[in-house]
Residue, then its C-alpha position, 0 to 999 in steps of 0.5 A: m492483500i494479494h494472498d491471505d498472508i501477503v500484503l502489496t503496498a507502497g515502498h515509501c510506506y516501509k516504516a509502517w511495516d516494521y513489526r506488525a500489520t493491522v488488517g481491516a482498519y478504517n480508523v487508527n484510533d479504533l482497532s475493534g474488528t481488525q486482525q493483527r499479524g506479525i511481519v516475517r519479511r519485507v521485499f522491495h522492488p529490486d529497482y526501488i530507490k527512496q526519494d523525498d519527492p513522491f513524484l520522483l518515486q519509481n518501482d514504489w512497491l513492497i511485499v510484506k509476508l505476514a507471520r500467519p494468514v488473515t481470515n475473512v478478507e478477500p485478496v485482490s486480483l493483480n492485473c497481468e495485462a500491460a495494456n490495462p489500465a490504459n493511459r488516462d484511465l482512473v484508478m483508486a489508491v487507498g491508505m493512511g498517509l500523510e495529511d501534512k507532509e511538512e508537519k508530518i501529520r498522519s491521517e487517522l482515517l483510511k483515505k481514498v483518491e481517484m487518479p489517472i494513469v500516466k504511462p511513461d511512454v506517452 
């Protein structure tokens, strides 16, 4: 959440954002305590190009406008400083992606991974 009615997510996850958003889910089989919202609009980065290989993705982001705000969720602040994070700094990604790409098995639990920043000009 970057605002109480705006989500910033990965562009390659666009199919998960067709009709509704579920905010606050940790387990897809237990939606108690979550907030469900309809989706009004999806906006891809203008230079996003869908790729089958995740290592070829560029400008892989999507902004999702919710039909109404969520409550009791603190939006994250976006970084406006190009030098931060620096090359090789560790950042965290979270999501419910595929656990097995070939079998198309989706994760039932929210996952997180720490990964290094790799700047294209380094």
